[in-house]
N, C-alpha and C positions, 0 to 999 in steps of 0.2 A: 634685610636691611637692617637689623638690629645691630649687627658685628660688624658693618661698614661704617654705618653712620657715628659707632662709642668710637671705632677707630680715627675718624674723621675729627670729630670732637676733642677727641685725649690729645693729636697731633696738632690741632690748631691753638689749645693750650700752651703746649709746652714750646712753640714756633713764639708765640708772642708775650709769653712772660719773661721779664727782665731775668741775664746772668745775675746771681749774686755777686761772683767775683772778678765781674768786670773791670774793664780801667776805668777813671773817671776822666773826660776829656775838659781841658781847662780853656778859657779864653778869657780874655779883657773882659770885667767886670763881675765874674765868677766867684762865687762862694761855696765852700765844702765846709761842712762840721763832721766831724769822723768819731765817731764813739769804740773804745777798746775796750778788752777786757785783761785779765791777768794771771800769766800760767810762768811755769818753769819749765825747766828738762825739755829735750827733743820731742819727747811722748806728749809738749803740750798739757801738763799735768795744772790743772785750774785752779787759782787761789780766790775762794770766794770773797767778794765783796773789792777785789782790787779791780779800779777801774779807773781811766781816765777819758778825757775829752780835748779834741783840736780844733779850733776854728780856723780856717782860712780864711780869708776875704781881700777884699778890694787889689785883683789881680789885674795887672796892666800888662801888655807884650808887647814888645817895640823890638823894631830890627835896626841892627847897627854892624860895624866892622870893628875887628878887635884883632890886632896882631897881624894884618893884612886878608885875613878870612872871615868871612859872614855870618856874622852871630846872633842871636835874639836874648835881650833881657827881659828876663820875668821877676816884676817886683812883688810884693804880696805883705800884707799883715796876718800876723798869725796869734790867734791865746790859745793857749795850752792850761789845761783844767785838771784838780788831781780831784775827782769825783769820788773816791773811793769810798767804804762806806764798811761797815762793821759785817764779820769778825777780823777786817783788816785792822789792826790797830795804829799802826805806822806804815809811811810809805812817803818817797821822795820821787819826781818824774825827773829824770835827770837828760831824759833825749829825745827826740822827737827824728825819726828815719824814714826817709820814703826809697821809691824806685820808680825812674821815670823811663819815657822810650827813648825820649833825646839822648843825646851824650852830653854831658855837663863838661863844658870847658874846665879843667880843673887849674888851668893856670891864670883862668881869668879875677878880677879882686870881687869874688863871690863875698858874700857878707850877710851877717845877722846880727840885728840889736837886739838888748832884751837880755835875760840869763843865760839864753839858749847860745851864746855869741862865739862858740868855736864851731868850727864848720869843718867836718871827715870827711872824706870819698872814699868809695870801697872800703868803709871799717868793717868790723867783723860786729854783730850783735848777737849777744849771747843768746843760750835757752833754746839753741837749735836753729835759731831763723837763721844765722851766716850773715855773709857778706851782703851789706845793703848802699845803693852807688852814693846817696847823701845824706849826711847825719848832724844835728842842730845839738849841741850837747851843752853842759855847764863845767865839765871839765874835761872833755873830750869823749870821744866815741870808743868804746864801750863804758866807759865812766871812771867813776875812782874820786875818792875827796868830798866835801863838802857841795851843800847849795842844790836846789831843781825844785820842786814845787809840792809843797805839803799838802795835804790831805785837806780839803776845803779850800785850798789857795788857788791861783791861778797867776799866768806871768803873759804879759804880751810884749808883742815887737815888730819889725819888720825885716826883710828878708830880698836880698838883689842877688840873681841867679843867671849865669849868661852858660847858654847852650849853642851847640853848632847849629850852623844854618841858620834858614829863614823861615819861619812860621807863624802862623797866627793863633794856634793851640797847641797844645801838649796831654800826654796822659799821666795822670800817678797810676802805676800799676798794683801798688801795694805798701801799706806804712804800718809803721811799727814805733810802740813808747819802748822806754827803758825805766824800770822802777829799780830804788836802793833803798836802806835801811828798812826792809819789808818786815813787820812784825803782826802776827795773830793770834787771836783768841786759843788759848787751850783746847786742842785735839782738832783745829781747824789744817787744813792742807797748805803749808807754808814754806816761803825759803825765802833768805835774806835779799837774793836780789831776781826779779823774774822779766819779761817780756809782755808786751800786749798788742795784739791781734784788732784789727777792725772788725767790728761785731753787727754797726747798721752805720747808716750816713744819711746826712741829709744835704740836697746838692741844688745848688741855681744854678745855672749859665744859661747864656745862649747858643750853646751847644749840647746837644743831650748825651748824654755819658752813654759809650757802646753799651751796648745791650737794651735800651731802649728801644721798644719797640717801633719801627717803622711805619708808614701808611698802610702798607700791603701786607704786615702782620695782622695790623688790625683789621683789613677783609678777609684774611684767613679765620680769626678769631670770629666775626661776624658769621661766616660759613658755616664754622663748628658748632657756632652756636645754635642758626638755622636748623641744620642738621640734627642736633639733640631736640629739639623743638617738636621737629616731624617725627622722629621716633618716638617719642612721650606720646603725642595724640595718638598713633597708631598702636602703640601696647596699653593705651585707657582703652581702646574702643573693642581688642581684642580681650 
């Protein structure tokens, strides 16, 4: 009984827990806060203290026609914050990049306002990330020149992106930041430029992100917990 119940309990937990790398399904009214680390090289060597935050909010999704084909317009507001701390001494966030499930219409009048006003498609994100579908930058993706969000500062704007097909929600599969002019305290791992990958998120939407347990998963979890309780009572009697 012990082995069966333990296996059932473990299986229920694994089935019901959210998937850490699941995409986020965004719909009208969604908001998503993403926190990023900092790293360089394909081995993702961490730069201590290097971090950033991107807040996407006020999503609105509407269907339209563009160049004779069905399309979906996604509008949103964004705020990019450079949350880096010591031993990172200086850094600038110069782009924000995402990969999405729908196809972006690169011939459409996609636009971003604010300092991240240069839109690139299929551009290269350095430090082992590779090609990204959509990149908003100060000087183009992967970057160069001046500008960006310095430590302790933030910048806001809005974006309008066209996608192929008609839909009411879409996925952000992955997201990255780009840092430049990076300096660090003596003895700390560092590199003049770096990228950032997601470390945690806060999500609000009418559509749950992929990986959030469905009601059936919660039922399975309850079954596993009940089985564990039965085993625990029997083990105490023996």
